[in-house]
C-alpha positions in Angstrom: 0.0 -0.1 0.1 1.3 3.5 -1.0 1.7 6.3 1.8 1.6 10.0 1.2 4.6 12.3 1.8 2.8 13.4 4.8 2.3 10.1 6.2 5.9 9.3 5.6 7.2 12.5 7.5 4.7 11.5 10.4 6.5 8.3 10.6 9.9 10.0 10.8 9.2 12.5 13.3 10.4 11.8 16.9 7.6 10.9 19.4 8.3 14.3 21.3 7.3 16.4 18.3 3.4 15.6 18.9 2.9 14.7 22.4 -0.2 16.6 22.5 -1.7 15.8 19.4 -4.9 13.7 19.2 -4.4 10.4 16.5 -4.1 11.1 13.0 -7.1 11.6 10.8 -7.2 11.0 7.2 -9.1 13.0 4.4 -8.7 12.8 0.6 -5.7 15.3 0.4 -4.2 15.6 4.0 -3.3 13.7 7.4 -4.9 15.7 10.1 -4.2 16.0 13.8 -6.0 18.1 16.6 -3.6 20.1 18.8 -4.7 20.1 22.5 -3.9 23.9 23.0 -5.0 24.0 26.4 -2.5 21.3 27.3 0.0 23.1 25.0 -0.3 26.4 27.3 -0.3 24.3 30.5 3.1 22.7 29.6 4.3 26.1 28.7 3.5 27.5 32.4 5.0 24.4 33.9 8.1 24.8 32.0 8.8 28.8 31.8 9.3 30.2 35.2 7.6 33.7 35.8 4.7 33.3 33.0 1.7 35.0 34.3 -0.7 35.2 31.3 -1.1 33.7 27.7 -2.9 35.4 25.0 -3.8 34.1 21.5 -3.6 36.1 18.1 -3.5 36.0 14.6 -5.3 33.6 12.0 -6.0 31.0 15.0 -7.4 33.7 17.1 -10.2 34.5 14.6 -10.7 30.5 13.7 -10.0 31.0 9.9 -9.7 27.2 9.8 -6.5 27.2 8.0 -4.5 23.8 9.2 -1.3 25.3 7.9 -1.2 28.5 10.0 1.1 28.4 13.1 -0.5 29.2 16.5 0.8 32.7 17.6 0.8 33.1 21.5 1.9 36.5 23.7 3.6 35.4 26.8 3.3 38.1 29.7 5.3 37.5 32.9 8.1 39.0 35.1 11.8 37.8 34.6 10.9 35.6 31.7 13.8 33.5 30.5 16.0 34.4 27.7 14.2 34.0 24.1 16.4 31.1 23.1 15.2 29.4 26.5 11.5 30.0 25.6 12.0 28.8 21.9 13.4 25.6 22.9 10.6 24.8 25.4 8.1 25.9 22.8 9.6 23.8 20.3 9.7 20.8 22.6 5.9 21.1 23.4 4.9 21.3 19.5 6.4 22.8 16.3 3.2 24.8 15.6 3.9 26.9 18.5 5.1 30.6 17.9 5.5 32.3 21.2 6.3 36.0 21.6 7.6 37.4 24.6 6.0 40.6 25.9 8.1 43.5 27.4 6.0 46.5 27.6 4.6 47.3 24.3 7.0 45.2 22.3 6.4 41.5 21.5 9.3 39.4 20.3 9.0 36.1 18.6 11.4 33.6 20.9 11.5 31.4 17.7 12.5 33.7 14.7 13.0 37.4 16.5 10.1 38.7 14.5 8.7 42.1 16.3 5.4 43.7 16.6 5.7 47.1 18.7 3.2 49.3 20.1 3.0 52.1 22.6 2.2 49.8 25.6 0.8 46.5 26.3 -2.9 47.7 26.3 -2.7 49.2 22.9 -0.4 46.1 21.5 -3.4 43.9 22.8 -6.0 46.2 21.1 -4.0 45.9 17.7 -3.6 42.6 17.7 -7.0 41.8 19.1 -5.4 39.3 21.7 -7.8 36.9 23.1 -6.8 36.0 26.9 -6.3 32.1 27.1 -4.8 31.4 30.6 -3.8 33.1 33.6 -1.5 31.8 36.7 -4.2 32.2 39.2 -7.2 30.6 37.7 -5.9 28.4 34.5 -7.6 28.2 31.3 -10.4 31.1 31.0 -10.9 31.1 27.2 -14.3 30.4 25.6 -13.0 29.0 22.7 -12.1 25.4 21.4 -9.7 23.8 23.2 -8.2 21.9 20.3 -6.9 23.2 16.7 -6.6 21.5 13.6 -2.9 21.0 12.4 -1.2 19.1 9.5 0.6 15.9 10.8 4.5 16.0 10.0 4.4 19.8 8.9 6.3 22.3 10.2 4.5 25.7 9.5 6.1 28.9 8.4 6.2 31.1 11.3 4.8 34.7 11.7 7.3 37.2 10.4 5.9 40.2 11.8 8.9 42.4 10.5 12.4 40.9 10.0 15.1 42.3 7.8 18.9 41.1 8.4 20.2 40.0 11.7 18.8 42.7 13.6 14.9 42.6 14.7 13.1 45.1 12.5 10.6 47.2 14.6 8.8 48.8 11.9 9.7 50.8 8.9 10.8 54.5 9.1 10.0 57.3 6.6 13.4 58.9 7.3 16.8 57.8 8.5 19.1 60.1 10.7 22.9 58.7 10.5 25.5 60.0 12.7 29.1 59.1 13.6 29.5 60.5 17.3 27.5 59.5 20.2 26.9 63.2 21.1 25.4 63.6 17.7 23.0 60.9 17.9 22.0 61.9 21.3 21.0 65.2 19.9 19.0 63.7 17.2 17.2 61.7 19.5 16.5 64.7 22.1 14.9 66.7 19.2 12.2 63.7 18.5 8.8 64.3 19.7 8.5 60.7 21.4 10.4 57.3 21.0 9.0 54.1 20.2 9.9 51.1 22.3 12.6 48.7 21.1 12.6 44.9 21.4 14.3 43.3 24.1 17.8 42.7 23.4 18.1 44.9 20.5 21.0 46.9 19.5 22.0 50.2 21.6 23.2 51.8 18.0 19.7 52.9 16.9 16.5 54.7 18.1 13.0 54.6 16.6 10.8 57.8 17.3 8.2 60.2 15.9 8.3 63.5 14.7 5.1 65.5 14.7 4.2 67.9 11.7 1.5 70.2 10.8 -0.8 67.6 9.4 0.5 64.3 10.2 3.3 62.4 12.5 6.6 60.9 10.7 8.3 58.1 12.0 12.1 58.5 11.8 14.7 56.1 13.0 18.4 57.5 14.2 21.7 55.1 13.7 25.1 56.0 15.1 28.3 54.3 13.7 30.8 53.1 16.2 33.6 55.6 14.8 34.1 58.3 12.2 35.1 57.6 8.8 33.5 57.1 5.3 33.5 53.0 5.8 31.6 52.8 9.2 29.3 55.6 8.0 28.4 53.7 5.0 28.0 50.2 6.7 25.8 52.1 9.2 23.7 54.0 6.7 23.3 50.4 4.8 22.0 48.5 7.8 19.6 51.3 8.5 18.4 51.2 5.2 18.0 47.2 5.4 16.3 47.6 8.9 13.7 50.5 8.3 13.5 51.0 4.6 13.3 54.7 4.7 12.7 56.9 1.7 15.6 59.4 2.8 18.7 59.2 4.8 20.0 62.2 6.2 23.5 62.5 7.7 24.0 64.8 10.6 26.7 66.4 12.8 29.7 68.4 12.8 32.2 69.3 10.2 35.2 71.4 9.8 34.7 74.7 7.6 37.0 76.0 5.0 38.5 79.4 5.9 37.1 82.0 3.6 33.9 79.9 2.8 32.4 79.2 6.4 32.9 80.6 9.6 32.4 78.7 13.2 28.7 78.1 13.9 27.4 78.3 10.2 25.7 75.5 8.9 26.0 73.5 5.5 23.8 71.3 3.4 25.9 70.6 0.5 24.7 70.1 -3.1 27.9 68.0 -3.8 29.9 65.5 -1.8 33.6 65.3 -3.3 35.9 62.4 -2.8 39.3 64.0 -2.2 41.5 61.3 -1.0 41.5 59.0 -4.2 44.9 59.2 -5.9 46.6 57.7 -8.6 50.5 57.8 -7.5 52.7 57.9 -10.7 56.3 58.5 -11.7 55.2 61.9 -12.3 53.4 62.9 -9.2 50.0 62.2 -7.8 46.8 62.6 -9.8 43.6 62.9 -8.0 40.5 61.3 -9.5 38.1 61.3 -6.8 34.1 61.1 -7.6 31.7 63.9 -7.1 28.3 62.9 -6.1 25.4 65.3 -6.6 22.6 65.5 -4.0 19.2 65.7 -6.2 18.8 69.1 -7.3 15.1 69.2 -6.2 16.2 68.5 -2.7 18.7 71.2 -2.6 16.1 73.5 -4.3 13.6 72.7 -1.6 16.5 73.6 1.0 17.1 77.0 -0.4 13.7 77.8 -0.9 12.7 76.8 2.9 10.0 79.3 4.0 11.6 79.2 7.6 15.0 79.4 6.8 15.8 83.0 7.9 13.5 82.7 10.9 15.1 79.3 11.8 19.0 81.0 11.8 17.8 83.8 13.7 16.4 81.6 16.3 19.3 79.0 16.5 21.8 81.8 16.5 20.5 82.5 20.1 22.5 79.6 21.0 25.7 80.5 20.0 28.6 81.1 22.5 29.2 84.4 20.9 26.8 86.9 19.4 27.2 86.2 15.6 24.5 85.0 13.1 24.9 81.7 11.8 24.4 81.1 7.9 23.2 78.3 5.9 25.4 77.1 2.8 24.7 74.7 0.2 28.2 74.7 -1.3 30.2 71.6 -2.0 31.5 69.3 0.9 34.8 67.3 0.9 34.8 63.9 2.4 37.6 61.5 3.3 39.3 59.5 6.2 41.6 62.5 7.7 41.1 64.7 10.6 42.5 67.9 8.9 44.1 70.4 11.3 46.3 72.3 8.6 44.9 75.4 6.9 47.2 74.8 4.0 46.3 71.2 3.5 42.7 72.0 4.1 43.2 74.8 1.1 44.7 71.9 -1.1 41.8 69.7 -0.6 39.3 72.2 -1.1 40.8 73.1 -4.2 39.7 69.7 -5.8 36.2 71.4 -6.6 35.2 74.6 -6.9 33.4 76.3 -3.8 34.1 73.4 -1.6 33.0 74.9 1.6 33.7 72.1 4.3 35.7 69.2 4.9 34.2 66.0 7.0 34.7 62.1 7.3 31.3 60.3 6.8 29.4 61.9 3.9 31.1 60.1 1.2 30.2 56.7 2.6 26.6 57.5 3.6 25.8 59.0 0.1 27.6 56.0 -1.6 25.4 53.7 0.6 21.9 55.1 -0.5 23.2 55.0 -4.2 23.9 51.0 -4.1 20.7 50.5 -2.1 17.8 48.6 -3.7 15.8 50.6 -4.5 17.7 53.7 -4.6 17.5 56.0 -1.5 17.8 59.7 -1.6 20.5 61.4 0.6 21.3 64.6 2.3 23.8 65.9 4.4 23.2 68.3 7.5 26.1 69.6 9.3 27.4 72.4 11.5 30.9 74.1 11.3 32.7 73.3 14.9 36.1 74.1 13.6 38.1 75.7 10.5 40.3 72.7 9.8 43.4 75.0 10.8 46.0 74.8 13.4 43.4 76.2 16.0 41.2 73.1 15.7 39.5 72.4 19.1 36.2 71.2 20.7 34.9 74.5 22.0 32.4 75.0 19.5 31.3 71.1 19.2 28.6 71.5 21.9 26.7 74.3 19.7 27.5 72.7 16.2 26.3 69.3 17.5 22.8 70.9 18.5 22.2 73.0 15.6 22.8 70.3 13.1 20.4 68.3 14.8 17.8 70.9 15.0 18.1 71.8 11.7 17.8 68.2 10.3 14.6 67.7 12.3 13.2 70.9 11.2 13.6 70.1 7.7 12.0 67.0 8.5 9.1 68.5 10.5 8.5 71.0 7.5 8.7 68.3 4.9 11.6 69.8 3.1 12.9 66.1 3.1 
């Protein structure tokens, strides 16, 4: 007698893979079993210390009848074990269980790191329309069928709420801010109207938040590199693009100004990023051949035509350590991996392109990351001058420049310039 593929898979499974299922039932196409959901939850409660409540959500919550759907459970408690431990317990009980560990308003799958996020648990439960199944003090409480139909010998595709790459994705962001320094990152985060909770155990190198505009709220993300330089900036931008799928990436921070072009406390949103270090070394000397990356003309035009530009510059100038008035330039910016503290060297670097007004270390990497993303992502650079790349280079203007660049970037986002 011939057997179906599902029957053969069932015969090959270890006994512990379906300890809480009723005997197999055949129909014309599949081999079904009934999974005792109440017993599965009781086993979870026995094996997971600190578990207080269990909720059901997803297709099983609404009894769609799909035998292929996984069983999505929210686990709520205090001091729950590590996700890897919870995942191991769930998989030992049954392959259909996809358990989400809840921390505040964030539910993270212990099985595949899928993440669902909301402001708090009450709103998370409302969003998912989650059904309470079990409580520690009174056991099974659901007025719903105790068993669910599953396919014998079948491992269902588990819920992917939002996953991208090695880091759990907590939701897409309309705009991504990238910074090279921790203080630049902190300045951006301070300007956001509110933060969105991150999943437990997630990277400390990003934050997700919101900016209120006149008519709507924009979701934004902020990522910080572990150090300065074009390569760390490119990697940070590229990973942020994969995680949050933004339509715009904005590099924010401090820069050195070129003497005669910019002064301390001025700001720059360059229309061109110039690669100044690429050089061909030959017997007759060195020949530079770095690329020049143009920021999209419509974006620069929007910055130049920003209605609040003069008002904003007057306002931010009140924070300066002197009585000067900050200006906003859209001239070119040179980018490389050197910290420049020589006026003569800065002049040579600036000569690579007409009207080069600033020199820094990250914009080349961020722009190239955006150009290599699929699909392409628009890029913008927003920086404030903290020194003049000369022998007097110091950190005295860093506090103002850091705050000014962050405020300008958020103001452009708030006014939908980017």
